[in-house]
N, C-alpha and C positions, 0 to 999 in steps of 0.2 A: 101720083102716089108719093106720099110723104114717108121718108125713111125715119124711123125712130132711132134716137141715139142708143148705143149699146150700153146697157146697165151692167155694172160689175159688182162683185163682192170680193173681199180679200179674206182668205182663210186665216183664222186666228185660233189660239188654243181653245179647245172645248167646242169649237164650231164643227158641225157636220152638215152634209148635204141635206139630211132630213130636217135639221133645225133651220137651215136657210130656206128650204122650201116652205116650211110652216110659216116662217116670218114673212116671206115675200109673196107667197101664192095661197096661203091659207090652209094647206094640207101637207103633211109630211111625205105622203106618197108621191108627190110631184118632184121629189129629189131626182127621179130617173131622167127628167127632162133637162135638169141642170147638168147631170152627168153626160147625157147625149150631146148637149151643146158644147161640152168641153172634153170629150173623150180622147181627143188628140193630145191632151196634156195631163190626163188622169190615168195612171196605170191601174189603180185599184180604187173603186169608189169608197172603200172602207178606210183607206190610208191616203189622205190628201195632205201634201206638205203645207206647213204653216207658211203664210206669206204668198201663197199662190193666188193669183188674180183670176177669178172665174167670171165668164160672161154669163149673164142670166138670159134665158129665153124671153122673147116678147110674148105677151099673153096670147097673141093670136097664132103663134107658131105651133102650139099643141093645145089639146082640149084640157084646160086647167081651171075649170069652174069648181071650186071647193064645195059648193052647195049642190053639185050634180053628182049623185052616187055613181052614175055610169062613168064619168070622167075619173073619179077616184079609183074605181074598180079597174078601169083600163090601165091606169098608171101603176097600180099595185101589181097587176098581172105582168106588165112589161118589166117592172123592177125585179120581180121574183125570177123572171126568165133570165135577165141579164146577170143577176147574182149567182146563178148556177155556174157561170163561167169563172167564178173566183174562188 
């Protein structure tokens, strides 16, 4: 089994988890998976410090096919659930 290198992004002004998810995975709803991958260093997914380095999930870690409505729906449902805690 080949380990993929960890891909990262750095938070910059105006950048949000939703925008990163759209850019990297093709749908804004996949922000939840970036959050879950980094929840040890993110207190609130709405307020992420500028300069924080976030690990991106590998595409096989979660169901993240932007062309699959079930994957998008599942991510949205999970994201909505998580946001109720904030």
